[in-house]
C-alpha positions as CSV (number, residue, x, y, z in Angstrom):
1,X,0.1,0.2,-0.1
2,X,1.7,3.1,-1.1
3,X,-1.3,5.4,-1.7
4,X,-3.0,7.2,1.0
5,X,-5.5,10.2,1.2
6,X,-4.5,13.2,2.6
7,X,-7.0,16.2,3.0
8,X,-5.5,19.4,1.4
9,X,-7.6,22.3,1.5
10,X,-10.8,20.8,2.6
11,X,-10.4,17.8,-0.4
12,X,-9.2,14.3,0.0
13,X,-6.4,13.8,-2.4
14,X,-4.5,10.6,-3.3
15,X,-0.9,10.8,-2.2
16,X,1.7,8.5,-2.8
17,X,3.0,7.8,0.8
18,X,3.7,4.5,2.1
19,X,1.1,3.2,4.4
20,X,2.7,0.5,6.9
21,X,0.8,-2.2,8.2
22,X,3.2,-4.2,10.3
23,X,2.5,-4.7,14.1
24,X,5.3,-5.5,16.6
25,X,4.7,-8.2,19.3
26,X,4.0,-5.0,21.5
27,X,1.2,-3.9,19.2
28,X,-0.5,-7.1,19.6
29,X,-0.4,-7.1,23.5
30,X,-1.6,-3.8,23.4
31,X,-4.5,-4.8,20.9
32,X,-5.7,-7.4,23.1
33,X,-5.8,-5.0,26.3
34,X,-7.8,-2.9,24.4
35,X,-10.2,-5.9,23.1
36,X,-10.5,-7.1,26.5
37,X,-11.5,-3.6,27.9
38,X,-14.0,-3.1,24.8
39,X,-15.7,-6.4,26.1
40,X,-15.1,-5.5,30.0
41,X,-17.2,-2.1,29.4
42,X,-20.0,-3.4,27.6
43,X,-18.9,-3.4,23.9
44,X,-18.5,-5.5,21.1
45,X,-15.8,-7.9,19.7
46,X,-16.1,-10.2,17.0
47,X,-14.0,-12.6,15.5
48,X,-13.9,-14.6,11.9
49,X,-11.6,-17.8,11.6
50,X,-10.7,-19.9,9.2
51,X,-9.1,-23.7,10.1
52,X,-8.8,-22.5,13.6
53,X,-6.8,-19.6,12.7
54,X,-8.1,-15.8,13.5
55,X,-8.4,-14.3,10.0
56,X,-10.3,-11.2,10.9
57,X,-12.3,-9.2,13.8
58,X,-14.3,-5.9,14.7
59,X,-14.7,-4.0,17.8
60,X,-17.4,-1.3,18.8
61,X,-17.5,0.3,22.1
62,X,-20.5,0.2,24.0
63,X,-20.6,4.1,25.0
64,X,-22.8,6.3,22.8
65,X,-21.1,9.8,22.1
66,X,-21.7,12.8,20.3
67,X,-23.9,15.9,20.9
68,X,-27.2,13.7,20.1
69,X,-25.8,10.7,21.9
70,X,-26.2,9.0,18.6
71,X,-22.7,7.6,17.7
72,X,-21.0,4.3,18.5
73,X,-17.3,3.9,17.6
74,X,-16.2,1.2,15.6
75,X,-12.9,1.3,17.0
76,X,-11.1,-1.5,15.0
77,X,-11.8,-4.2,11.8
78,X,-8.9,-6.0,10.6
79,X,-9.1,-8.9,8.0
80,X,-5.7,-10.8,7.3
81,X,-4.3,-10.0,3.9
82,X,-4.6,-13.6,2.8
83,X,-8.4,-13.4,3.2
84,X,-9.0,-10.2,1.6
85,X,-11.4,-9.7,-0.9
86,X,-13.4,-12.7,0.5
87,X,-16.3,-11.2,2.4
88,X,-15.3,-11.3,5.6
89,X,-14.9,-7.7,6.1
90,X,-18.2,-7.0,4.9
91,X,-19.9,-9.7,7.2
92,X,-17.6,-8.3,10.2
93,X,-19.0,-4.8,9.3
94,X,-22.4,-5.8,8.9
95,X,-22.4,-7.4,12.2
96,X,-20.9,-4.4,13.8
97,X,-23.7,-2.1,12.3
98,X,-26.3,-4.5,13.4
99,X,-25.1,-4.8,17.2
100,X,-24.8,-0.9,17.4
101,X,-28.2,-0.5,16.2
102,X,-29.5,-2.8,18.9
103,X,-27.6,-1.0,21.3
104,X,-29.1,2.2,20.6
105,X,-26.8,4.1,18.0
106,X,-28.2,5.7,15.3
107,X,-24.5,5.8,13.4
108,X,-21.2,4.2,13.6
109,X,-18.1,6.4,13.9
110,X,-15.0,5.3,12.3
111,X,-11.6,7.0,12.4
112,X,-10.3,5.5,9.2
113,X,-6.7,4.8,8.1
114,X,-6.2,6.7,5.4
115,X,-4.8,3.9,2.7
116,X,-6.9,4.1,-0.6
117,X,-7.9,0.6,-0.2
118,X,-9.2,1.0,3.2
119,X,-11.4,4.3,2.2
120,X,-12.4,1.8,-1.2
121,X,-13.7,-0.6,1.4
122,X,-15.4,1.9,3.9
123,X,-17.2,3.8,0.6
124,X,-18.5,0.3,-0.6
125,X,-20.2,0.0,2.7
126,X,-21.9,3.2,2.4
127,X,-19.7,5.1,4.7
128,X,-19.4,8.8,4.3
129,X,-17.4,11.7,6.1
130,X,-18.5,12.3,9.8
131,X,-20.6,15.1,10.3
132,X,-19.5,15.5,13.8
133,X,-15.9,14.9,14.6
134,X,-14.9,13.2,17.6
135,X,-11.8,15.5,18.8
136,X,-10.3,12.7,20.5
137,X,-10.0,10.5,17.4
138,X,-8.8,13.7,15.4
139,X,-6.0,14.7,17.8
140,X,-4.8,10.8,18.2
141,X,-4.6,10.4,14.6
142,X,-4.4,13.5,12.6
143,X,-4.3,11.5,9.1
144,X,-7.5,9.4,9.7
145,X,-10.6,10.4,7.8
146,X,-13.1,10.5,10.2
147,X,-16.3,8.7,9.0
148,X,-19.8,7.5,9.9
149,X,-22.1,5.2,8.8
150,X,-26.0,5.7,9.5
151,X,-27.8,2.4,10.5
């Protein structure tokens, strides 16, 4: 992945910038802590397996936020590179959206990586630029694109 979106003067433009998708052992350990916390605090963690191996996961936090308390935060979605294009990401996303709706949300909020492939996935799922920005996400990941998905 060598193409990413960047917001230039209010417009999303493709730039040739490498997007590194490599995780260290410490990154994985931190992710496990975060996912356990999501479950402990009433959120959703759902996984996809193939042949006993983890091939994808999604997480949604359980606390509504935003001025109208209408958003739930889709904090992670990932599919192993060898399984991309098989529909796993779509199923995980749909499951997360269904769960969010059942738990009072009107929208999913996504602080999305800027890789062109990632943006294509979210666009295909029907996500659009967020009407209300979560400043915590904006400050933590200034290159992310803030999206929402209406349930």
